[in-house]
Every structure is written in C-alpha cells, then in structure tokens.
N, C-alpha and C positions, 0 to 999 in steps of 0.2 A: 521842519518848517511848516507853518500853518498855510491853509489854503489861500488866505489873503496875501501872505508874504510871497507865495509861489507866483500868484498872478501879478504881483508888483514886479517881479523879476522878469517874467516871460510874456506878459501881456502886451506884446508889440505886434502890429499887423503883419510884419514880415515873418512871424513865427507860426502862422496858421494858414492852411488852405481854406478857401471858401467852401462852405458846406455844399451848396447847390452845384457849383462847378465840379466839385469832387463827385457828386452823384452823376452828373453828365458823363464824366470820365468812366464811371462804372458802366453806364448804359452803352458807352462806346465799346467797352470790352464785350458786351453782349452782341453788339453788331459785328465785331471782329470774329465772333464764333460763326456767324452766318457767312462771313467772307473766307472762312477756312477752306482751302481747296481740297483737303482730305476728308471733309465731312460729307456724308451721304446727302443727297439733294433734299429729301423731306425733312431732315434735321436742320438744314439751312433754312427751310421755310419756317420751321418751329422757332428758330432764333429771330427771324424777321418779325414774326408775330409777337414774340415776347418783347423785343425792342420797342415795337410800336405801342403795345399795351402799357409798358412801363412809362413811355413818354406821355401817353394820355393821362395817366395818374399824376405824373409830375406836374403837368399843367393844371389839372383839377385842384391840386393841393398846394404845391409849393409856389408855382408862378402866380396863382390866384392870391396867395397870401402876400407876396411881394407887391402885387398891384394894389391890394388894399392899403398897404403901407404908403405907397406913392399917393394914392387918393387922399389919404389922411395927412399928407404933408410930413410924413415921418422922414427925418433927415439923418437920424443917428446911424452910423455905420455898424456893420457886423464886426466881429472880433478880428477879421482879416482886413478891415479898413474900407470895405465897399459899402456905399450907400445903396438904398433900394433901387434907385434909378441906374446906378452903375452896374449893380447885379443883373438887372433885367437886360441891359445892353449887352453885357458879356454872355449871358445865357443865350440870347437870340443869335449873336454872332458866332457862337460855338455850335449851336444846334443846327442852324440852316445848312452848313456844308455837310453835316452828317445825313440830313434828309436827302440831299442831292446824291450822296453816296449810296443811300438805301435804295432810291429809285433806280439808279444806274445798275445796282446789283440785281434788282428785281427784273428789270426790262432786258438787260443784256447778258445776264448769266442764268438766273433762276428759270425764267420762262423758257428760254431755248433748251436748257438742260432738262426741264420737265417734258418738253416736246420730244427730246431724244429718248425719253423713257415712256413714251406713249401717254403722257398726260398733257392735254392740249388746253391752253387758256385762249379761247377763240374770241374774235370780234364778230360783229354781225356780218361783215363782208366775207368772213372765212367760211360761212355756213353754206351747205347745199340747199337746193330748193326744198327738198323733202324735210330737212332739218328745220328750215325756216317755218314751214307750214305747221310742223309739230309744235314748235315753240310758240307760234302765234295762237294756236288752239289752247296750249297750256296757259298762255298769258290771259286769254279771255276767260278761262274757267277758274284758274287758281289765283291769279295776281290782280287782274283788273278790279274784282269786287272789293279788294282790300285797300285800293288806292283812293286818296282824297286830295284832289287838286285844290289849292287854296289861293284865291286871287288877292291881289294887292292893288287897291285903287282908292280914290277919295271916299268911297262908301264902305270900304272894308279895310280894317287896319292891317298892318304887317303881321303875318301869322306868327304864333309862338313856335319856336323851334327847340326841340328837346336836346339835351346833352348827348354828344357823341352820335347824333343821328345823321345819316347821310341823306342829302337832299339834291333835287334838281332845281336849279333856277331856270325858269322857262320864260321866253319872250314869245307872245302870240300876237297875231294880227286879226282884228275882227273885220267883218264885211264892210264896215264903214271906213276901213283904212287906219283905224286907231290901234296903237300898240299897247299891250298890257303885260305886266309882270305877274308871274304866278310861281308858286312853290309846290313841288310834289315830293313827298317824303318817300325814300326807299325803305319799305317796311323791315324793321329789325326782326320781326317774327318769322321771316322767310330766310332761307340760306342765302348768304351773300354771293356765293358761286353756285349757279344752277348746273347740275350734271346733265348734259344734253342726252347722252346715251341712255340714261335710266328713265328720262322723261319719254323718250321714244319707245324704249323697251323696259317697262317696270319690273319684269321678271328676270332681268339679266343677272347671271351668276358670275361670281368672281373666279377667274382662273389666272393665278399669278404668272403662269408661263407666257401668256400672250394678252395680258390685261391691257385694255385701252380705255381711257376716260377722256371725255370732252366736256369742257366747262365754258360757261359764259357768265360774265358779271351780270347780276340782277339789274344793276343800274343801266347797263347797255340795252337790255331787253325792254325795260320800261321806256327808255329814251326812244327806241325804235318804234314804240307803239303809242307815243304821246298823242297822235291825232285822235285816237279813240277816246282820250280823256277830254279833248277840246273839240267836239264836233262843230263843224261849220266855221272853224277858226283855222288860220294858217299858223303852224308852229314854225317860227323863224329860226330859233336856236335854243339849245338847252345845255347847261353846264353843271357839273357836280360841285357841291360844296359841303362842308362839315364843320360844326362848331363844337367847342369845348367850353363848358361852364365851370364856374367855381362851385365845388361840391363839398367843401370842408364844413362840417356841421359845427356850429358854435352853440354850446349849451350854457344856459344860465342855471346851473345845477342848484345853486344856493336858494333859488327862488322856486324850484320845482318840488311840488308835493307828490308828483307821480312821475318818476323818471321814465317809465315805459311810455307813457302818454307823450311826454316832451320829446322823446327820441322819435316816436312815430310822426309827430308833427314836423320835426326837423327834416326827416327823410322826405316828406312831401315838399317842404320848402327847397330842398336840394335841387329839385328840377328847375327852379326858377332863379338859380344863382346867375350872377352877371357873366357875360361872355368873356373869356380870356384868350381864346384863339379861334381864328377862322382859317380853315384850309380850303383852297380852291384849285381847280384845274388850271393849267398854264394858259389855255386858250380862252379863258373867260374874258369877255370884253370889259373895258374900263367902266362903262356906264353901269353894267350889272354889278361889278365889284363895288363901285361907289354906293349903289343902292343898298347893298348888304352892309357895308361899313357904317353908313349913316343910320340905318334902322336897327342894327345890332349894337349901336353906340360904342364902337371900338375905334382904334386908330389903325393907320396903314401898317404900323410896326407890329400889330397883332396878327397880321396876315401871313400865312405860309402858302406860297404859290408852288405847286408841285407838278412836275412833268411826268405824271404817271398816276396809278390808282391811289385813291384816298383810303384810309382806314385799313392798312395792311395787317392790323391785328386780327382781322377776320380770316386771314389765310390759314389759321390753325386748322380749319376745316380740311385742308389738303393733307395735313400731317396724319389725320385719322384714316386716310385711305388704307385699305388692307394690302399694302405693298411692303412687306418686311424687308425685302432685298434693297429697298431704297432708304432704309433707316439703319441706325446703329444696331448691332446685334442685341436682341432683347435680353434683359436680365430679370430673373425672378428672385425676389427676396427670400432668404432662407430662414427657417425656424431654428434658433440655437438648440443644439443637442440637449442641453439641460432640460428643456421643456418636453422633449420626447422621451426622456428616461423615466419620468415620473408623471402619473396621471393627475395627481393632486397638486394644483399650481401653488397652493399655500405651503405644502411641504417643500416644494422646490425653493420658494423664496425664504422660508424659515431656515433652510439648511445653509444658504450663503447669499450674499449680495450678488445681483445679476446686472450686467451691462448690456444694453441694447443699442446697436449702432444702425440707425435707419439711413438710407433705404436698403442697406446691405443685409441687415437683419429685418425680418418681417414684423409688421405691426400686429400680427395675429395674437401674440402673447398678451399684448395690452388689452385687446378686445376680449380675449379669454379671461383675463383677470377680472374685468367688470362682469362678464357673463357668469362666471362661476360664483362671484360674490353675490350676484342677483338671485342665484338659485340655491346657494348653500344655506340650509336652515340654521347653521351656527353663526352666520354673519348677521350682526346686529345693526350696523350702520355703514353707509357709503357716503363719503364727502368728496366733491370734485370741483375743480375750476374749469370752465369752458370758455375759450376765447374764439377760436374758429373751428367749428366741428364739421362743416360741410352740410350739404342738403339732404343726404340720405345716411344719417350717422348710426352705425351699429352701436357705438358707445352710448348714445342717448337712448336708443331702443332698450338696452339692458338696464339703464338707470330707471326708465319708466317701469319696466317689469319688476325691478326690485321694490319700487314704491308701491306697486300694485300688490305685491306679496306682503306688504306691511312692514318692510324694513325702513329704518330711518334714513332717508335720502336727502342730503343737503347739497345743493348745487349753486355755485356762483356763476351766473351767465353774464358775461361782459357785454352789455348792450352797446357799448361805445366802440366795439371793434370795427374799425373803419371799413365800409362797404360790405360788412357782414351783419349789419344791424337788423335788417328785415329777417334774415335767416335765424338769428339768435332770438329775436322776439317770438318767432314761431315755436322754437324749441322750448323757450321759457314757458310759454302757455301750455304746451303739451305736457311738460313736466309738472306744472301746477295742477293740471287736470287729473294727473295720476296720484296726486297727494304728496309730491316731493316739496321740500322747503326750498324755494327759489329766492336767491338774493341777486339783485341787479348790479351790485358794485357799490363802491364808496364814493361819496361826494368829492369831486375834484380829482379822483384817482382812477385810472384804468387798472383793472386787475389782469396782468399779463403773465402771472406765474402759472406753471403747469403742474398741478398736484392732484393726486388721488390718495385718499385715506380709507382703508377698509378696517372696520373694527369687528373682531371675531371672538366668539366665546370658545375657549379650548379647555382641555383637561386640567391645565395648570393656571387657569384664569383667563381674563380678557387679554387678547393680543392684537397689536396694531400692525398692519401691513401698508407700506407706502410705495407709490410710484411717483418719481419726480422726473421732469424732462426739460429739454431745451426747446422742444417743438410742440405744436398743438395736438390735441386729441382728434386728429383728422386722418382717416384711413387713406384718403386720396393723396394728400400732400406728403404723407409718410413714404410714398413711393417716388416722390419727386424732390424732396428736400433731404439734405443730410442733417440728421439730428441725433441726439444722445438721450437715452432714457435709462433710468436706474431704479431697480427694485431693491428694497431693503426692509429689515425689521429692526434696524438699529434703534435702540430705545430713545436715545437723545434726539435723533432726527425725527422719529415718530412723535415725540413729545412736542418738538418745535412745530411740526406740521399741524398738530392739533391746536397749538396756540395761534398759528396763522389763521386757521379756519375760524377760531373764536374771534379773532380780530376782524375778520371779514363779515361774519354773520351777527356778531353781538356788539358789545361795547368795551371789549378788551383794550386796555392801554399798555399792553405788553411792550417793553422797550429793550428787553434782553432775551437772547436766544442762545441755547447751548451750542448748536452747530451751524444753523442756517444764518446766512446774511439776508436780511429782508429789507427791501426798499419799500417806502422811503425812510425807514427807521435806522437801519444799521449798515446797509450795503455800501454806501459811499465811503463811510469811515473805515470799514473793514478793508476795502480795496486800497484805500490810501495807506492804511497801516502796513499792509504787506509790501506795497511799492516802496514806502519809506524805510521799511526794515531792510529790504535789499540794498537800498541806497546807503544806509548806515553800515551794512556788512561790507560793501565795496570800499567805503572810506576807511574801514578798519583793516583793509588789505586782504579780505577774504573773498572767495569766489562768490559771485552774485549773478543771478540770471533770472529773467522774466520772459515767459512766452504767453501771448494772448491770442486767442482765436475768436474773433467777433465779426458781426455783420457791419457794424458802424462804430467809428471812433471819433467822437465830436466834442465831448465835454472838455472845456478849456482847463479846468483844475486838474483833472486826471492827466491830460496831455502835458501840462506844466510839471506835474510830479514825475512823469516819464522822462521829460527833458532833464530834470534835476538828477534823476537816477542815471541817465546816460552820461552826464558830465562827471558823475562820481565813479564811473567805470563799470556800471551794470551792463551786461550784454542783454539786449532786448530784441526779441524776434516777434514781430507782429504779423498775424495772418488776418487781413481785413478785407472781407469780400467786397464791400460797397464803399460807403462814404468814409474817407479818412482825412481829417483836418490837421493831423500831425504831419510835419515835414521831416522825413527821415534823412539820415546821411549828411546832415549839414554840420560842418565843423564848428566846434564850440557851442553847439546847440543839441545836436542829435547824432553825433558821430558814431555812437554805439547802437543805433537803432536801425533795423531794416524792416521794411514792410513789403509783403507780397499779397497779391490778390489772386484767388483761384476761381475762375469762371469756367464751368464745364457742363457736362451732361446733366448734373443735378445742381440744384440751388444750395450752396453752402449756407447752413443755417445754425449749426451748433456753435455754442460759446464755451470756451475753455480758458481758465486762468491757471497758469503754472508759475510757481516761485521756488527757487532753489533752496531757500530757507536753511542755510548752513548745512546742506546735505540731507536734511530731513524734509525732502521734497514735498511740497503742498500742491494739491490739484483740486480745482473746483469746477463744477459745471454750473451754467447759469441760464436763466430765461431772459436775462437783461443784456442789452448792448450798452456800450460806454457813451451814453448820451444823457443830456440833462433830463429829458422826459422819462427815461428809464430809471435813473437814479433818484429823481426827486418827485416825479408826478405819476408813478405807477407802483402797483404792488408787484414786486419781482422777488424771486427766490434764487439765491446762489447756494449750492450745497457742496460739501466736501466729499471727495472720494478717498476713503480711508482704508478700504480693503486693499491690502498690499498687492494681491494678484491683479486686481483691476487697475490700480494706480500704475503699476509697472507697465501694463498693456497700454494705457493711455499715453504715458510718457515715451516709452520705447517703441511703440508701434504707431498709434494714431498720430501723435504730434510729429514723430520722426518722419513718417511717410509724407505728411503734408509739407513739411519743411524741405524734403528732398524732391518735391515735384518740380520737374524741369520741362513739362509739356503743357500744362494748363496754368501754371503759376506765372504771374507777371510781377516784375519788380518795380516798385514806385521810386522815382527819382526826386531830387529836391525841387525840380521845376514842374512837378505834378504830371510827368509823363510816365506811362507804364510800358515796359518792354518785357518780352519773354525772357525768362531766366535762361542763361546760357546753358545749352544742352551739353551734357557729358556724353561719353560713348554709349552709356546705358540710359535709355529713356525711362522716366518715371512719371506716370500719370496716376496721381493719388487715387482718384475715384475708380479707375480701372483696377488698380492694385487691390482696393477694398472689395471690389466685386469678385475678383479671382480668389482672394483669400476667403471670402464668405462661402463661395461654392466649394472650395477645397475642404474646408473644415466641417462641412455638414453633408451627410449622405442624403439629406432631404432638400437638395439644392433646387429641385423643380417645384417645390411647394410654393404656391402663390399666396 
C-alpha cells in the first residue's frame, strides 16, 4: 500500500496522540524520577533540574511556535485534531498541576531531606549575626558592583529583560512620597546558590564524614540589600520574576550567501524574541503583575504563579557537591578488551567489526581513533561530521593537529545545531585556521548523521576505516547518554560513507547506496519497505516481528504503516523514550503493538531497527528518529549490523534486556497514560544490568 493510501485509511484524529502533549508526558516521567523514594537525595535534585531545564526549552521552541501560529490566525488542526488554540489550552492545563507538584516536592521533601544530610538552604532569617555580617561584606565587595537597577517611569522606558533571566520587580518610595517601579537583574554570571560557609571560610576543606554546607539564594541576598541600590529611597517591596522568550532561529537559507554570518546574526536576534512565559512569585501584588503583563505584551494565561523558587534548573549546582554517599554509586565506563589487546587501533578494526555501547563502554576508543589517525604518517585523510561536540572537545583538538600535520581534513560542522550554534561557529573557525576544509551544511537540511572516515595507505593499497554512531562526538554526553557506535572496514559501508561525504562537501547527486539508508534520499523508503515486508510475511501466515528503539515516533506515514502491520498480525514492540504519537493496544488499530518508555539514570538515545525478515533477522542502527524532520529535512544515516557475532548480541542481549526492564520501563496505554511495567519476582533495571555486565567483562573496569 502506498503512503497516500495508508494515510487515507488511518488519517483520523482519534488514531494519533498530540505531539506536544506526548512530550509533556515524557517530562512528567522525568519528574517522577525525582519523586522516586528510593533515589538518593542529590539524584532527586538532578532530576528536578533536568525537568525544569526541559520545560524551559519546550517553551522557547514548541510553545513559541504554537503562539506564532495563533498570532498568524492559523486554524488548521494537527493530525490529532487539535487547533493551535486548543493545543495551548491543553498544554497549560497539563503543565500547571505538574509545576505545583514540583514546588511541593522541592519545599516539603527535598529541602528537609537536604537539611537532614547537613545541606541547608537558608533564608535571611535563618542566619546568625556573624553570618549576616560576612554576607553583607561579600555583597558589597563581590555582588553590589555587578548590579544595575533600572528605573521605569515616563522618562525611562521599560527595561529590556533577557531570556531566562531572573529579576526582582522593586517598588520604591522617594522623599516626595512618589512610588516608582524598578527592575534589578539577578546576575547569571554568579552562582544562583551562594555557599555561606565557603564565603566565611574560603579555605574550608571537604570531609565527607561530617560535611556541612549552608546556602542562600542569591536573589534573597540581593533583596535584603536593596536599600544600598536605592539610597535615600524607601524600598517598599520586591518580588522575583523570570521570563522565557521565543528562541527558535528562522533561517532564510536560500537568500544567504554566507551561512555563518546569517547564523551569527540570528543568534543575536534570539535575545529579542517575543515573551512566551512569565514566572512570578505567588505573593507578587496585582498592580506589579499587571505592569509586567502590559509591558511584556503578554496575556494573563502566559503567567505561571509559583509558590516557591523560580528557575529550579539552577539547582544542578547542588548535584555537583562532593557527597558521593548522597548519589547513586558512581560508574566508570570500561574500555572494551579488544582495544587493550592490540596497540595499533587500525589493526584492531581491520581484524573485525567492533560495537561500542555508551556510556557502559568508554568513549576513549573513539578519541584514540582520531588521535592515532592525526599522528599516523600513513593516514592520508580524515573526514567527519560534527553536530554537538562540546566546549572542550578532544576530537576537534586532534582534527586540528591532523590538519596542521598536512593531512586532508574535511569536517562538516552543523551550524544549525540548536543552542550549540555559537560553540560550533568557534570550532569551525579554529578548524579553518588550521587548514581543514570546513563545510557548514546543506541548504535546507541539517546534517545530523554521525560519521568518521579515515583513509590510510597500507601495504596492499589504500584502505578506509569508518566509525558510525547514533550519538554525537561529545566526550561529556557519552557519559550521560546511551548510544551505540560501530567501527568497520566493510568495503560497501566505507564506499557509501565516502559517497555521503561527497554529497555533503561537493555536488554529488548520488541516489543509490549499497548498504546505508541515507535521509532525505533513501531512509524513509527503506524503512517503509522493511515494515511492509513484515506485513506481507504476516499475511502469508509466516512469523513476523518488528522491534524499534527510538527517542521519538511522530511521522504519520510510518505510524500508519505500523498500524497496517499490526492489523496483518505483525508483533511490534516499540521502545520510545520521549514523544510517541502512535496509540498502542487499541483493538482493530494497534492490538499487536506495545510501547514502553525507559527513563532512568542515563538518557536513552540509541536508535535500533529490528525486523524478523523470515528468520534472516535484520538489524540497523540509526542517527535518525522517526519524525518528519529526520526523514525529510536532515542528512541522517542508518547502517546495517551484518557481523553475526554483533548482531546476535544486539538481538539477544541489548534488545532483550531493554524489553525485560520492569524497573524503569513504563507501559503506554491507549489513553496516553504511562504506568510502570508489572514487576516479576526478579527485578530488571536495564541500565544497571548493562553497567554490571560491562564491569564484569573487562578487567579495566576502573578506567575512566
């Protein structure tokens, strides 16, 4: 059945979950991790911070887009039948109770529990006289010079307020008895929580046995010292507020003759996006709130009134305290034995294909691959795609060294990687200075694929070595995200990777590849082919099975194909971490489809496609999620796992362990509720299983 025919059959609003409401359900699962009574207190704080940070980005990108649609009088509903106005109403009615739950958790569980463990979040009233004196001296010396009170009156316009900045709205009384409004920004360059004991005693050393730390919110200290900012004025009251702006960059790429310059300009413009959310303290008086609403040009419905601290994303600062007994037991990624048995990394890869499973396996072999390639006199060229590499990237360092040694280095740096644009611009310029060939991406397409190609001169001719992955070349996120990497010298794969790089850097019009599925050229059609093949096999009375592990499942055509497969009798097991627009377990639609989401210690990020394929099981890893943007508007690579040893491990270990998780896995119901999978006598936490398995299989389990 064609894509159009599938959509004709299944394109009814009752057959799809709303994308944004599904994302909110994912972030609710993050919040539930913070609510887990068995989790150590600092890990609870970590999930509070992640939940809040996720929500900030959701408003900056998704909610801002919906509000733009409303402003443009867009009435067309999404595939699930909701108009932009209806979406916004449902988003707000769903999020606000979660915010109340978050604040209740913070005030009534986390703060008291921190106190029990000698970590005190103090108010001004909690401090001793000597502590107050020390903090006032610190304020005068370190904080006061940074602050800039901004008045608002007929002669001075309402001050510009930057995105995600925390501010104090202040009401002052002058000697004439006139009231004035002012704004004081809480500087983001200073820690949000000030550690009182280290201010009093900067040489304090850590002793885990009797460690005690006292903190005060920076905003509280500023508020207590406002009279210093307004001399000869009476400070009547002050209340915190925080705004969120539209930060989604819109590029007119077709008209851009210099993509780097256009993106730099868009980054600057991002600061001035329209306000999409205002967060205020519960006790802010109406006249002050109305002043903000009027001058920020928002509506009452854009306001979140919170009975607790604003910007809890900043609490990740507490997680970094050196108190390991208040966190989950640390895990140190292991280096697979194969890399320890042979010094020459090229010999290791030439001998056999190698699977890397992060963060259980270390990222060091990937760094070493680039490092050795940069130094090896027989290496002629290195080509790599970079999406999010981090601020202190060892990968880029070795690429620069390779270029400086005269090797041909070609790097596609994706400047449009959201919120990493400035970082990527910096690395692009550093690479160019070293003499590398730097490409910024293709017009209209983000390059999201993760590929490295090393060309080496050997005794039997030139040989190519390839690393392909589901995750970024980022040493930091490789410790936090679960991802899969693959080293190979398979000639067909290496040839395809060369063709993809030619497509990215030159004018190649390649439309056929031997092994790879490449978006936006072949990936969608190949994925559809394998789903429809399982459908046909099921109709022929043969065993048919599909397993997909992805971050998001949104594309309506693929979802329709999965519904068709389910109705034909294909058993479909989906592991979808985040957004899932497919409705599982619905009779006569998706009765053979189950969906689980695993949210745990690490961010599940790997993508795996499995098809039973008449017993000739087919396994693919991918950089792509099942979303229109990945399939149609990005350069993505899906690659086959054909080495029998590795394929068996992926099927019988990796996928099996994920599907047996009964501790962190939540089952999606047809009404979009997620509930924990029913526990059997034996608990299975997939991420813990992989940690234990990695430590057991390597004698180098302490290698960081």
